[in-house]
Each structure stands twice: as structure tokens, then as C-alpha cells.
C-alpha positions as CSV (number, residue, x, y, z in Angstrom):
1,A,-0.1,0.0,0.2
2,M,2.9,2.2,1.1
3,V,4.4,1.5,-2.7
4,F,1.0,2.2,-4.4
5,Q,0.7,5.5,-2.8
6,R,4.0,6.6,-3.9
7,L,3.0,5.8,-7.1
8,N,0.0,7.6,-7.0
9,R,-1.7,4.2,-7.7
10,I,-4.2,4.4,-4.9
11,R,-7.2,3.4,-6.8
12,D,-5.4,0.2,-7.9
13,A,-4.7,-0.3,-3.8
14,V,-8.4,0.0,-3.2
15,R,-9.2,-2.1,-5.9
16,E,-7.0,-4.9,-4.5
17,Y,-8.5,-4.6,-1.1
18,L,-11.9,-4.8,-2.4
19,A,-11.3,-7.9,-4.0
20,I,-9.9,-9.6,-0.8
21,A,-12.9,-8.3,1.0
22,R,-15.3,-9.6,-1.5
23,I,-13.6,-13.1,-1.0
24,L,-13.6,-13.1,2.5
25,Q,-17.1,-12.1,3.0
26,M,-18.0,-15.1,0.9
27,R,-16.0,-17.1,3.0
28,G,-18.0,-15.8,5.9
29,D,-15.4,-13.9,7.1
30,N,-17.3,-10.5,7.6
31,Q,-15.1,-9.4,10.3
32,K,-11.7,-9.7,8.3
33,A,-13.8,-8.3,5.3
34,L,-14.5,-5.4,6.9
35,K,-10.9,-4.7,8.1
36,M,-9.6,-5.0,4.2
37,C,-12.4,-2.4,3.9
38,Q,-11.3,-0.2,6.8
39,A,-7.4,-0.6,4.9
40,A,-9.1,0.9,1.7
41,L,-10.7,3.6,3.3
42,R,-7.2,4.8,4.8
43,L,-6.4,5.5,1.2
44,D,-9.5,6.8,-0.1
45,P,-11.7,7.9,2.8
46,G,-14.8,9.0,0.5
47,N,-14.8,6.0,-2.2
48,E,-18.4,5.2,-2.8
49,D,-17.5,1.5,-3.6
50,V,-16.0,1.0,-0.2
51,L,-18.5,2.7,1.8
52,T,-21.1,0.6,-0.3
53,A,-19.3,-2.6,0.8
54,V,-18.7,-1.7,4.1
55,N,-22.8,-1.0,4.3
56,L,-23.5,-4.4,2.4
57,I,-20.9,-6.4,4.7
58,R,-22.5,-4.8,8.0
59,R,-26.1,-5.5,7.0
60,G,-25.0,-9.3,6.4
61,A,-25.9,-9.2,2.9
62,E,-24.4,-12.0,0.5
63,A,-21.3,-11.4,-1.4
64,Y,-21.5,-8.1,-3.1
65,E,-20.5,-7.9,-6.7
66,E,-17.4,-6.2,-7.8
67,T,-18.0,-2.7,-9.7
68,A,-17.4,-3.1,-13.1
69,V,-14.3,-0.8,-13.9
70,V,-13.0,0.5,-17.4
71,E,-9.5,-0.8,-18.3
72,E,-6.9,1.8,-18.0
73,P,-3.5,1.9,-19.6
74,A,-0.7,0.5,-17.7
75,P,0.4,3.1,-15.4
76,Q,4.1,4.5,-16.0
77,V,7.0,4.8,-13.3
78,A,6.2,7.8,-11.2
79,T,9.0,10.5,-11.3
80,G,11.6,9.8,-8.9
81,L,11.2,6.2,-8.7
82,S,13.5,3.9,-9.7
83,V,13.4,0.5,-11.6
84,E,13.6,-1.4,-8.2
85,E,11.0,0.8,-6.8
86,Q,8.4,0.0,-9.9
87,A,9.5,-3.8,-9.5
88,E,8.8,-4.0,-5.8
89,A,5.1,-2.2,-6.5
90,D,4.3,-4.5,-9.1
91,S,5.5,-7.5,-6.9
92,L,3.3,-6.4,-4.1
93,T,0.5,-6.1,-6.6
94,E,0.9,-10.0,-7.4
95,T,1.5,-10.7,-3.8
96,V,-2.3,-9.4,-2.8
97,R,-3.8,-11.3,-6.2
98,Q,-1.8,-14.7,-4.8
99,M,-3.5,-14.0,-1.4
100,A,-7.0,-13.3,-3.1
101,A,-6.4,-16.6,-4.7
102,I,-5.2,-18.7,-1.8
103,F,-8.4,-17.1,0.0
104,E,-10.5,-18.4,-2.9
105,A,-9.1,-21.8,-3.0
106,E,-9.5,-22.2,0.8
107,R,-13.1,-21.2,0.4
108,N,-13.5,-24.2,-1.8
109,E,-11.7,-26.6,0.1
110,Q,-13.3,-25.3,3.6
111,A,-15.7,-28.3,3.8
112,T,-13.1,-31.1,3.1
113,E,-10.7,-29.3,5.5
114,A,-13.2,-29.2,8.1
115,R,-13.3,-33.2,7.9
116,E,-9.4,-33.5,8.0
117,E,-7.8,-33.1,11.4
118,V,-4.1,-32.5,11.2
119,S,-2.2,-35.2,13.1
120,D,1.5,-34.1,12.5
121,P,2.3,-31.7,15.5
122,I,4.7,-29.7,13.0
123,E,1.9,-29.3,10.3
124,K,-0.7,-28.3,12.8
125,A,1.8,-25.8,14.3
126,R,2.7,-24.4,11.0
127,H,-0.7,-23.9,10.2
128,L,-1.6,-22.2,13.6
129,A,1.4,-20.0,12.8
130,Q,0.1,-19.1,9.5
131,E,-3.4,-18.6,10.9
132,A,-1.5,-16.0,13.2
133,L,0.3,-14.0,10.7
134,A,-2.8,-13.4,8.8
135,A,-4.5,-12.5,11.8
136,E,-1.8,-9.6,12.4
137,M,-1.8,-8.6,9.1
138,F,-5.8,-7.7,9.4
139,R,-5.2,-6.1,12.7
140,D,-5.7,-2.6,13.0
141,E,-2.8,0.2,14.0
142,D,-1.8,3.5,13.5
143,D,0.3,3.0,9.8
144,A,2.1,6.0,10.7
145,Q,3.6,5.1,14.0
146,E,6.7,3.2,13.7
147,S,8.9,1.0,15.9
148,D,11.8,1.9,17.6
149,S,13.7,0.1,14.5
150,G,11.9,2.6,12.1
151,L,9.4,0.2,10.6
152,S,5.6,1.3,10.2
153,K,3.1,-1.4,10.6
154,L,2.3,-1.4,6.9
155,E,6.1,-1.6,6.1
156,R,5.8,-5.1,8.4
157,D,2.8,-6.0,6.7
158,A,4.7,-5.8,3.2
159,L,7.6,-7.6,4.0
160,L,5.3,-10.4,5.6
161,G,3.4,-10.8,2.3
162,Q,6.6,-10.6,0.6
163,A,7.9,-13.7,2.7
164,M,5.0,-15.8,1.9
165,D,5.2,-15.1,-1.8
166,F,8.6,-15.9,-1.9
167,E,8.0,-19.2,0.3
168,T,5.3,-20.4,-2.3
169,R,8.0,-19.8,-5.1
170,G,10.3,-21.8,-3.1
171,Q,12.8,-18.9,-2.5
172,I,13.8,-19.9,0.9
173,G,16.4,-17.5,1.3
174,E,14.3,-14.3,0.0
175,A,11.5,-15.3,2.6
176,I,14.5,-15.8,5.3
177,S,15.4,-11.9,4.6
178,C,11.7,-10.7,4.6
179,Y,11.0,-12.7,8.2
180,R,14.3,-11.3,9.7
181,R,13.5,-7.9,8.5
182,A,10.1,-7.6,9.6
183,I,11.3,-9.1,13.1
184,Q,14.1,-6.5,13.1
185,G,11.5,-3.9,12.4
186,G,9.4,-4.6,15.3
187,L,7.4,-7.7,14.6
188,K,7.6,-9.7,18.1
189,L,5.1,-12.6,17.2
190,P,6.1,-16.4,17.8
191,A,4.3,-17.4,14.6
192,A,6.6,-15.2,12.7
193,Y,9.7,-16.7,15.1
194,F,8.1,-20.4,14.3
195,L,7.9,-20.0,10.7
196,L,11.3,-18.5,10.3
197,G,12.7,-21.3,12.3
198,L,11.2,-23.6,9.9
199,L,12.6,-22.2,7.0
200,F,16.2,-21.8,8.5
201,E,15.9,-25.5,9.1
202,A,14.8,-26.3,5.6
203,N,18.0,-24.5,4.3
204,Q,19.8,-26.5,6.2
205,Q,20.7,-23.6,8.5
206,R,20.4,-25.7,12.0
207,P,22.1,-23.0,14.4
208,E,20.1,-20.3,13.5
209,A,17.0,-22.8,13.2
210,E,17.6,-24.3,16.9
211,K,18.2,-20.4,18.0
212,I,15.0,-18.9,16.7
213,L,12.5,-21.9,17.3
214,T,14.0,-21.7,20.9
215,I,12.6,-18.4,21.0
216,A,9.0,-19.5,19.4
217,A,8.7,-22.6,21.8
218,K,8.5,-19.9,24.9
219,T,4.7,-20.1,23.4
220,S,3.1,-23.7,24.2
221,A,1.4,-23.9,21.3
222,Y,5.0,-24.0,19.3
223,Q,6.9,-26.2,22.1
224,E,5.7,-29.8,20.6
225,A,6.6,-29.1,17.3
226,T,9.9,-27.4,18.3
227,Q,11.2,-30.5,20.0
228,L,10.3,-32.8,17.5
229,I,12.3,-30.3,14.9
230,L,15.3,-30.0,17.2
231,T,15.4,-33.6,18.3
232,A,15.4,-35.2,14.8
233,S,19.0,-36.0,13.3
């Protein structure tokens, strides 16, 4: 969202937030859908489409239809932005779209997943951590407020989105870097430590994995999984 603002692409950002809100509402997650609408309103407080979506969600209406939009020419790189910054904006756009696709896939598989119980403690902890990170990204906070390390919540959320994107692409080193930067930037969430520890282990970085998983294991939800990982040969 920060990059969209620098690129003067607020309309694009709002459209992506609304797309995710619609999918969340279709899943029955109205509270999270409202949070996505609130994020869109922070970018464009008077946007009628967003206000309409908020009204429909609060009324408990069925998933609203997306407003038809006229296709516009692809935006040019804004003055003062480097090619790298433009690439970062495009990457974040793709990440948001992938998140929307994941939400849609989860909706289609929801009935099946409800019948299947995860028995593997490590996978169970992984799912719990992923849900915790998703909840963190939906959590409201003053976007202008920075941590002692200088990162705002929006910046940390962007890093989390990039980390998940890199992980799905199999780019473990890049995912590790994003998680570490988010943590160093003020994210003190056991779920983030656990997922970072899993990545270190997958990347055969056992000393780093042991250090970070030990921190995650201070939370009871990750103790059993951490013990299994660290005692494996």
C-alpha cells in the first residue's frame, strides 16, 4: 500500500483490497472483510464503492458483486522512482492477487478441510502460525506509528506478504530475509519466529533454526513441534 501511494496508484490498491474483502465475505469471514475495507478507506476515505461494501457487509448481505471498471492503460513509472521501486510495487500487486487466490482456494476446500484433522504436530503448528500472521496483517494499527527500528505496521505487513510470496515460490533465502527484516523492524510474534525457524531448518541452517525456534517454543502452541524438529537427526 505504501508503494502504491508513492506511485499514485491508490485506485489500484483500493481495488485489490476490495477484491480480497469480497472473497473473505464469500467465505463468511465478515470481520476480516471489514478490516480489508477499512484498510482501503485509509487510502481513499470517500470511496463510494468501499463505503457501499462496508454497508453491505454490516447488513449481512450476500457477497456483493464487484463494481465493473473500465480498463486503463498501464501506469508509467512515477517521477523520482527507480526501476527497483517499480518492480517492488508490481511484486506487491502480485502478492495481493495471490493472497486473494489463496482465500478463494481455501473457500472451495473449506468443507473438506473441516473433515480432516491435522495430526502432525509440526504441520499443525505451521497452520496455526500462518493463521496468526494472517490475523496480524488484518490487525488495525496507526500506520504512521513506527517501531524503535523505524518500520511502520504497513512496512512490516508488506515484508510478511513478500515472505509468504517468496516461500510459495520456493525462494527460501529471500523469504528468510523478509521475515528477519520484519522481526528486526518490531514484529514480536511467536508465529513469525516459528515460521522463520522452519525456513532455517529447510535451508539447512541448523544453528539459526535452533536459536529462533527456541524463542518460538516459549509459546506453548509451538513447544511440541519445536522439540520434534530439534531432536530430529
